[in-house]
C-alpha positions in Angstrom: -141.1 -63.1 66.4 -137.5 -62.4 66.7 -135.4 -61.6 69.8 -135.0 -57.9 68.8 -138.8 -57.3 68.6 -139.3 -59.2 71.9 -136.8 -56.9 73.6 -138.5 -53.8 72.2 -141.9 -54.9 73.4 -140.6 -55.7 76.9 -138.8 -52.3 77.1 -142.0 -50.4 76.0 -144.1 -52.3 78.5 -141.7 -51.6 81.4 -141.5 -47.9 80.8 -145.2 -47.3 80.7 -145.2 -44.1 82.9 -146.5 -41.9 80.3 -145.5 -38.4 79.1 -146.0 -36.5 82.4 -143.0 -37.8 84.4 -140.7 -37.3 81.4 -142.0 -33.7 80.9 -141.6 -33.1 84.7 -138.0 -34.2 84.6 -137.3 -32.0 81.6 -138.8 -28.9 83.3 -136.8 -29.7 86.5 -133.5 -29.9 84.5 -134.3 -26.6 82.8 -135.1 -24.9 86.1 -131.8 -26.2 87.7 -129.8 -25.0 84.6 -131.4 -21.6 84.8 -130.8 -21.0 88.5 -127.3 -22.5 88.7 -125.9 -21.1 85.4 -127.9 -18.6 83.5 -129.2 -16.4 86.3 -125.8 -15.8 88.1 -124.2 -15.1 84.7 -126.9 -12.5 83.8 -126.4 -10.8 87.2 -122.7 -10.7 86.8 -123.1 -9.1 83.3 -125.5 -6.6 84.8 -123.1 -5.7 87.6 -120.2 -5.2 85.1 -122.4 -2.9 82.9 -123.2 -0.8 86.0 -119.6 -0.7 87.1 -118.5 0.5 83.6 -121.3 3.0 83.4 -120.3 4.5 86.8 -116.6 5.0 86.0 -115.3 8.4 87.0 -112.0 10.2 86.6 -109.6 9.3 89.3 -110.9 5.7 89.8 -108.1 3.1 90.1 -109.0 0.3 87.7 -107.8 -3.1 86.6 -108.0 -3.9 82.9 -108.6 -7.3 81.3 -104.9 -7.6 80.6 -104.1 -7.0 84.3 -102.8 -3.4 84.0 -103.6 -1.2 87.0 -103.9 2.5 86.6 -106.1 5.6 87.2 -108.8 6.8 84.8 -107.8 10.2 83.4 -110.4 10.6 80.6 -113.6 9.0 79.6 -115.6 8.9 76.4 -118.6 6.8 75.5 -116.6 3.8 74.3 -113.1 4.4 75.6 -111.2 5.3 78.8 -107.7 6.7 79.1 -105.9 5.0 81.9 -102.6 6.4 83.4 -100.4 3.5 84.3 -97.4 5.6 85.6 -96.4 9.3 85.3 -96.8 10.2 81.7 -97.7 6.7 80.6 -101.3 6.7 79.3 -103.2 4.0 77.4 -106.6 4.0 75.8 -108.7 1.0 76.6 -112.2 0.0 75.6 -114.4 0.6 78.6 -115.9 -2.9 78.7 -112.4 -4.3 79.1 -112.1 -2.8 82.6 -112.7 -5.7 84.9 -112.4 -4.1 88.4 -112.6 -0.7 90.1 -110.1 -1.0 93.0 -110.7 2.4 94.6 -113.5 4.8 94.0 -113.0 8.5 94.1 -115.3 10.4 96.5 -117.8 12.8 94.9 -117.0 16.4 95.3 -118.3 17.8 98.6 -119.8 21.2 97.9 -121.3 21.7 101.4 -119.3 23.4 104.2 -119.0 20.9 107.0 -117.6 21.5 110.4 -115.3 18.5 110.1 -111.6 19.3 109.4 -110.4 17.9 106.1 -106.8 17.4 107.1 -106.5 14.7 109.7 -103.1 13.9 111.2 -101.4 11.1 109.4 -100.8 7.9 111.4 -97.4 6.4 111.5 -97.3 2.9 110.1 -96.6 0.3 112.6 -93.0 -0.9 112.8 -92.5 -4.3 111.2 -90.9 -6.8 113.5 -87.3 -7.8 112.6 -87.1 -10.9 110.5 -85.8 -13.8 112.5 -83.0 -15.8 110.9 -83.1 -19.6 111.2 -79.5 -20.2 110.2 -77.1 -21.5 112.9 -74.5 -18.9 112.1 -76.9 -16.1 112.9 -77.9 -17.7 116.2 -74.3 -17.6 117.5 -72.9 -14.3 118.8 -70.2 -12.7 116.7 -67.4 -13.5 119.2 -68.3 -17.2 119.3 -67.8 -17.6 115.5 -64.6 -19.0 114.4 -62.8 -17.3 111.5 -62.5 -19.4 108.3 -59.1 -20.6 107.4 -57.7 -19.1 104.3 -56.2 -21.2 101.5 -52.6 -20.7 100.6 -52.2 -18.8 97.3 -51.4 -21.0 94.3 -47.8 -20.9 93.0 -47.4 -19.7 89.5 -45.2 -21.6 87.1 -46.7 -25.0 87.1 -45.0 -28.2 88.1 -41.4 -27.4 86.9 -38.8 -27.2 89.6 -37.1 -23.8 89.8 -33.4 -23.6 88.8 
């Protein structure tokens, strides 16, 4: 016998576990692949389909190109998104990637709660602190800069 056949015989004898462990490893890899990759992707696609199906006029949306606007009109396949006053674009509904704010459904019942609530004043922002040395000194302590003398015209020739 040759060295190559000896190596093949030894390798076959050493492996001798049968088909069951190999099949078990294959099933384990398929299960891991399904739960880590396929299932989350399927759930994400399902959530996106539901989001697109539940779009309403007035929703603020983000398109796949990163444009942000409000939905003004919906058809089966398209949505008209207003980006600014008078600037409207038609987009395919499936290219809408995110709904930023949802409009509330119309409230037909008469509630005792007042609709107009007093608006809160936004909190005042603290003044920005400067880290430069000049800003740290009071105005009286700063020295005025010396001005340069104006350049003489006429070059290097002595005047006659």
